[in-house]
Every structure is written in structure tokens, then in C-alpha cells.
C-alpha positions as CSV (number, residue, x, y, z in Angstrom):
1,M,0.0,0.0,0.0
2,R,1.1,3.5,-0.7
3,S,0.6,6.3,1.8
4,I,-1.6,9.1,0.5
5,W,-1.4,11.6,3.4
6,K,0.9,12.3,6.3
7,G,0.0,14.2,9.5
8,A,-0.7,13.6,13.1
9,V,-3.5,12.6,15.5
10,S,-4.0,15.4,18.0
11,F,-5.4,14.1,21.3
12,G,-5.3,16.7,24.0
13,L,-1.6,17.7,24.3
14,V,-0.5,14.4,22.8
15,T,0.5,14.3,19.1
16,I,0.9,11.0,17.2
17,P,2.6,11.2,13.8
18,V,0.8,8.9,11.3
19,R,0.5,8.0,7.7
20,L,-2.8,7.4,6.0
21,F,-3.6,4.5,3.6
22,S,-6.8,3.7,1.8
23,A,-8.4,0.7,3.6
24,T,-10.5,-0.4,0.7
25,E,-10.2,-0.7,-3.1
26,R,-12.8,-1.3,-5.8
27,R,-12.4,-4.4,-7.9
28,D,-14.4,-3.3,-10.9
29,V,-13.3,-4.3,-14.4
30,A,-11.8,-1.2,-15.9
31,F,-12.5,-0.2,-19.5
32,H,-11.2,2.3,-22.0
33,L,-13.5,4.1,-24.5
34,V,-12.4,3.0,-27.9
35,H,-13.5,3.3,-31.5
36,G,-15.3,0.1,-32.3
37,E,-14.0,0.0,-35.9
38,D,-10.2,0.1,-35.3
39,T,-9.9,0.0,-31.4
40,G,-8.3,3.5,-31.3
41,R,-8.6,5.2,-27.9
42,I,-11.2,7.9,-27.6
43,R,-9.8,11.2,-26.3
44,F,-11.9,14.0,-24.9
45,R,-10.9,17.6,-25.6
46,R,-11.5,20.6,-23.2
47,V,-13.2,23.1,-25.5
48,C,-14.5,26.5,-24.4
49,Q,-18.2,27.0,-25.2
50,V,-17.6,30.7,-25.7
51,C,-14.6,30.9,-28.0
52,G,-14.6,27.3,-29.3
53,E,-10.8,27.0,-28.6
54,E,-9.2,23.9,-26.9
55,V,-8.1,24.9,-23.4
56,P,-4.9,23.6,-21.8
57,F,-5.4,22.1,-18.4
58,A,-3.2,24.8,-16.9
59,D,-5.8,27.4,-17.9
60,V,-8.8,25.5,-16.5
61,A,-10.3,27.3,-13.5
62,K,-13.3,26.5,-11.2
63,G,-16.4,28.4,-11.8
64,Y,-19.4,28.8,-9.4
65,E,-22.7,29.7,-11.2
66,L,-24.9,32.2,-9.5
67,P,-28.7,32.0,-9.6
68,T,-28.6,34.9,-12.1
69,G,-26.4,32.8,-14.5
70,D,-23.3,34.8,-13.9
71,M,-20.1,32.9,-13.1
72,V,-17.7,33.5,-10.3
73,V,-14.2,32.2,-11.2
74,L,-12.0,30.8,-8.4
75,A,-8.2,30.3,-9.0
76,D,-5.9,27.9,-7.0
77,D,-4.8,30.8,-4.8
78,D,-8.4,31.3,-3.6
79,F,-8.5,27.8,-2.2
80,E,-5.0,28.1,-0.6
81,D,-6.2,31.0,1.5
82,L,-9.1,29.1,3.0
83,P,-8.7,28.4,6.7
84,L,-8.3,24.6,7.3
85,S,-7.5,24.3,10.9
86,T,-6.9,20.5,10.5
87,S,-4.8,20.7,7.3
88,R,-2.2,18.3,8.8
89,R,-4.0,17.1,11.9
90,I,-6.6,14.5,12.9
91,E,-8.2,16.5,15.7
92,V,-10.0,14.4,18.3
93,L,-13.2,16.3,19.3
94,Q,-14.9,13.8,21.6
95,F,-15.5,10.1,22.4
96,T,-18.9,8.6,21.6
97,P,-20.7,5.2,21.8
98,A,-20.4,3.5,18.4
99,D,-24.1,2.9,18.2
100,Q,-24.7,6.7,18.1
101,I,-23.0,6.9,14.7
102,D,-25.6,6.4,11.9
103,P,-23.9,4.1,9.3
104,I,-25.5,6.2,6.5
105,M,-23.1,9.0,7.4
106,L,-19.9,6.9,6.9
107,D,-18.1,7.5,3.7
108,K,-14.5,6.4,3.0
109,A,-12.2,4.2,5.2
110,Y,-8.5,4.6,5.8
111,Y,-5.8,2.9,7.9
112,L,-3.5,4.9,10.1
113,E,0.1,3.7,10.6
114,P,2.3,5.4,13.2
115,D,5.7,6.8,12.5
116,A,8.5,5.2,14.5
117,V,8.5,8.0,17.1
118,G,4.7,7.7,17.5
119,I,4.3,4.0,18.1
120,K,4.1,4.1,21.9
121,P,1.4,6.9,22.1
122,Y,-0.4,5.2,19.2
123,V,-0.6,1.9,21.1
124,L,-1.6,3.6,24.3
125,L,-4.5,5.4,22.6
126,R,-5.5,2.3,20.6
127,D,-5.7,0.0,23.6
128,A,-7.5,2.5,25.7
129,L,-10.0,3.2,23.0
130,A,-10.5,-0.6,22.4
131,R,-11.2,-1.2,26.1
132,S,-13.6,1.7,26.3
133,G,-15.9,0.4,23.6
134,L,-16.1,4.0,22.3
135,V,-15.1,5.6,19.0
136,A,-13.4,8.9,18.6
137,V,-15.2,11.7,16.7
138,V,-12.5,13.7,14.9
139,K,-12.1,16.4,12.3
140,V,-9.7,16.0,9.4
141,A,-8.9,17.8,6.1
142,L,-8.1,15.5,3.1
143,R,-7.7,16.9,-0.5
144,Q,-8.7,20.4,0.6
145,R,-12.0,19.1,2.1
146,E,-12.6,19.2,5.8
147,S,-14.7,16.4,7.1
148,L,-15.9,14.9,10.3
149,A,-14.6,11.3,10.8
150,V,-14.8,8.4,13.2
151,L,-11.6,6.8,14.6
152,R,-12.0,3.2,15.8
153,V,-9.8,0.1,16.2
154,R,-9.9,-2.7,13.6
155,D,-7.4,-5.6,13.8
156,G,-5.0,-3.7,16.0
157,V,-4.9,-0.7,13.7
158,F,-6.7,2.7,13.8
159,L,-9.4,2.9,11.1
160,L,-10.4,6.4,10.1
161,E,-13.8,6.6,8.5
162,T,-14.7,10.0,7.0
163,M,-18.3,11.1,7.5
164,L,-20.8,13.1,5.5
165,W,-22.0,16.3,7.1
166,P,-25.6,16.2,8.4
167,D,-27.0,18.3,5.6
168,E,-25.6,15.9,3.0
169,V,-27.9,13.1,4.1
170,R,-31.2,13.2,2.4
171,V,-34.5,12.9,4.3
172,A,-36.5,9.8,3.4
173,D,-39.8,11.7,2.7
174,F,-42.0,9.4,0.8
175,P,-45.8,9.6,0.5
176,F,-46.4,6.0,1.7
177,L,-45.1,6.9,5.1
178,E,-48.3,8.8,5.7
179,E,-50.6,5.9,4.7
180,D,-52.4,3.8,7.3
181,V,-51.5,0.3,6.2
182,D,-53.7,-2.4,7.6
183,V,-51.5,-5.4,8.6
184,L,-53.1,-8.6,9.8
185,L,-51.7,-10.4,12.8
186,Q,-51.0,-13.6,10.9
187,E,-49.1,-11.6,8.2
188,A,-46.9,-10.1,11.0
189,R,-46.3,-13.5,12.6
190,L,-45.4,-15.2,9.4
191,T,-43.0,-12.4,8.5
192,E,-41.3,-12.6,11.9
193,S,-41.1,-16.4,11.5
194,L,-39.4,-16.0,8.1
195,I,-36.9,-13.6,9.5
196,E,-36.1,-15.9,12.5
197,T,-35.7,-18.9,10.2
198,M,-33.1,-17.0,8.1
199,V,-31.0,-15.7,10.9
200,A,-27.3,-16.5,10.5
201,D,-23.9,-15.1,11.3
202,F,-22.5,-12.9,8.5
203,D,-19.5,-14.3,6.6
204,P,-18.3,-11.9,3.9
205,S,-16.2,-14.6,2.3
206,A,-19.4,-16.6,1.5
207,H,-20.5,-14.0,-1.0
208,R,-19.0,-13.2,-4.4
209,D,-19.3,-10.7,-7.2
210,A,-21.0,-12.9,-9.8
211,Y,-21.3,-10.1,-12.3
212,R,-17.6,-9.3,-12.2
213,E,-16.7,-13.0,-12.6
214,A,-19.0,-13.4,-15.5
215,L,-17.7,-10.2,-17.2
216,Q,-14.1,-11.5,-16.7
217,E,-15.2,-14.8,-18.3
218,V,-16.5,-12.8,-21.3
219,I,-13.2,-10.9,-21.7
220,E,-11.1,-14.2,-21.4
221,A,-13.4,-15.8,-24.0
222,K,-12.9,-12.9,-26.4
223,V,-9.1,-13.2,-26.0
224,E,-9.2,-16.9,-26.6
225,G,-11.7,-16.7,-29.5
226,R,-14.3,-18.8,-27.6
227,E,-18.1,-18.5,-27.6
228,V,-19.6,-17.5,-24.3
229,V,-22.7,-19.3,-23.2
230,P,-24.8,-16.7,-21.3
231,A,-26.0,-17.8,-17.8
232,E,-29.7,-18.2,-17.5
233,V,-31.2,-15.6,-15.3
234,P,-34.6,-16.5,-13.7
235,L,-37.4,-14.1,-14.5
236,E,-38.5,-12.0,-11.7
237,E,-42.1,-12.6,-10.7
238,G,-44.4,-9.8,-9.8
239,P,-45.9,-9.3,-6.3
240,P,-47.9,-12.3,-5.2
241,A,-51.6,-12.1,-5.5
242,D,-51.9,-13.9,-2.1
243,L,-49.5,-12.4,0.3
244,M,-50.3,-14.8,3.1
245,A,-49.7,-17.9,0.8
246,A,-46.4,-16.4,-0.3
247,L,-45.3,-15.9,3.3
248,R,-46.2,-19.4,4.3
249,A,-44.3,-20.8,1.3
250,S,-41.3,-18.7,2.1
251,V,-41.2,-19.9,5.7
252,E,-41.4,-23.5,4.6
253,A,-38.7,-23.0,2.0
254,A,-36.5,-21.3,4.6
255,K,-37.0,-24.1,7.1
256,K,-35.9,-26.7,4.5
257,G,-32.8,-24.6,3.7
258,S,-31.9,-24.3,7.3
259,G,-32.2,-28.0,8.1
260,G,-35.7,-27.9,9.5
261,R,-35.0,-25.5,12.4
262,T,-38.1,-24.1,14.0
263,P,-37.7,-20.6,15.5
264,V,-38.8,-20.2,19.1
265,R,-41.2,-17.3,19.7
266,E,-40.7,-15.6,23.1
267,K,-43.0,-12.6,22.7
268,A,-46.0,-11.4,20.8
269,P,-45.5,-9.3,17.6
270,A,-45.4,-5.5,17.8
271,E,-48.6,-3.7,18.9
272,S,-48.7,-1.9,15.5
273,V,-50.4,-4.8,13.9
274,G,-53.5,-4.4,16.0
275,D,-55.4,-6.8,18.2
276,Q,-56.8,-9.2,15.6
277,D,-56.9,-12.8,16.6
278,T,-56.7,-16.0,14.4
279,E,-60.4,-16.8,14.3
280,E,-61.4,-13.2,13.5
281,N,-59.2,-13.3,10.4
282,G,-60.2,-16.7,9.3
283,V,-56.6,-18.0,9.1
284,E,-55.2,-21.0,10.8
285,E,-52.1,-20.1,12.9
286,P,-49.0,-22.1,12.0
287,A,-47.5,-24.3,14.7
288,D,-44.1,-22.6,14.6
289,S,-45.5,-19.2,15.4
290,R,-47.5,-20.1,18.5
């Protein structure tokens, strides 16, 4: 891995010199845009809409369009003068329970490696943070962009996860949230039974990127001059006409796939489904949900 940033974690009066490394990488298949006739690479030119001239990259500036349509041009010097208090620091602001951090706010993950002189304070803070069960909320500036971030311990290393600002998370404002949906008690119980039957520990290695593998097979076949037999993709069925029957069938299928385990119900379903009983709804209650 190659370091992409060098700075320090600032914790009270303690400074821990660190180097930053990307913790993740995308494994997408990369393509070039080419001319289909002769495979020549397609190049894009930077052309000014006003004068029609091609513009060298050195002359390209950033423009902010006003509501009036006028453009405000910002040069590199304008960005250099902006106050970034954390330009070379990861400033610890507070320590917070991890479950208070909404995952939707997490953005990009980085590993932090200490410099030789910072190993001891790094280990001290790492171990203390791991014992506390908390995460550190920090502020950091990467690529001229200041962000909130979370600092936590993963496999003995500090993991820095940048966060979106609160106003960058959209509100889930959908009309159906205002609708009064009538849910039958049996539908709720069958849905809970289906969930319970499908409970399992998450093993990331058990999942694979089937699309990328198939795409790689297509590329290899092209290189070798072979024909590719496309995999059959089952047609997606529409929503079931009988929701109750679909739930019952799903529960039975999930039981067979899990070796016939029957979930144990310890409490009644949520009150939001109402107080309907089995006889009132004319539906026989399954044995596994009683």
C-alpha cells in the first residue's frame, strides 16, 4: 500500500505522527473508451463553449454559477487561502458510543500507521479506545476538504472513516409513510417467522461478485476466441396475489434450507399490527409461530 497523506492525530496535548492508507479498493473491471472500428482510444478535448478553442489544463479554473447565471471564477490561490485548521491534523473532538453513529453518514475508510516516534502513544490510545468500547469523533482535512470522521480500532490498527455532514444526508420523505397500512396479525407473525428462520452469522467470504466474474469470463473468452454461453437468469415474478400464501411458502422453504430448524417465539409481535386474533381473520395459525 502507498501512503496518501501524512499528518498527526491530535489528542489533548499528545501528538501521534501517522501516515494514511486507503483501507478499501474497488475491484471493478476497468475499460477504455475506444473506436469500435479500429480500437483506437477515444480522447476528450477541453473546449471552451464561448470561443470554441481547446483549453490547456493549466488554464482551466473552477467556476461557481450564481442564480442569475453569472459565473464566479476561483483560482488555485483562492483555495489556498481558505482556513483549514486541520490541514495536517486529525483532531479528536470527543469520544462517543459507536451505536450513536448512523452508518449512512460513513463515507471512506483509511488505515493509520504510526511513524517510529509515534508507536508508543499510538498503542496507548489504541488500547484505551478498544477497552472503552467507544469511538473517537475527529475532524480532518483531506484533499482540501474538511470532514468529520470516526476513529476506531480494527485488527489492531486505527481505522479512520470519514463522514458526511448532516445536511448531506437526504431525508426519506415518501408519501407511503403517511398511509395507514392495515397489517393482519397472521401476516406479521409469518413475516417474523421468516426472519427468524433466516438468521445466520454474516460471513463476507461466503459471497462473491458474480457479475464481475461473468464479465471477466467474457473478456477471457474474447481473448481466446471462444463463444460465451450466457447464464440463464430466472425471470423476476411480480408481487404475489396472495401475500399470506407467499409468506407461508417462504417460511417452509427457509426451514428446508436451514435443516428444519423451527424458530422459538418468546414474545408477541409488535402492537402496531392491531389486536386481531386468528379466528377473527379466518386464518389458521402455523405451529411454529405459537
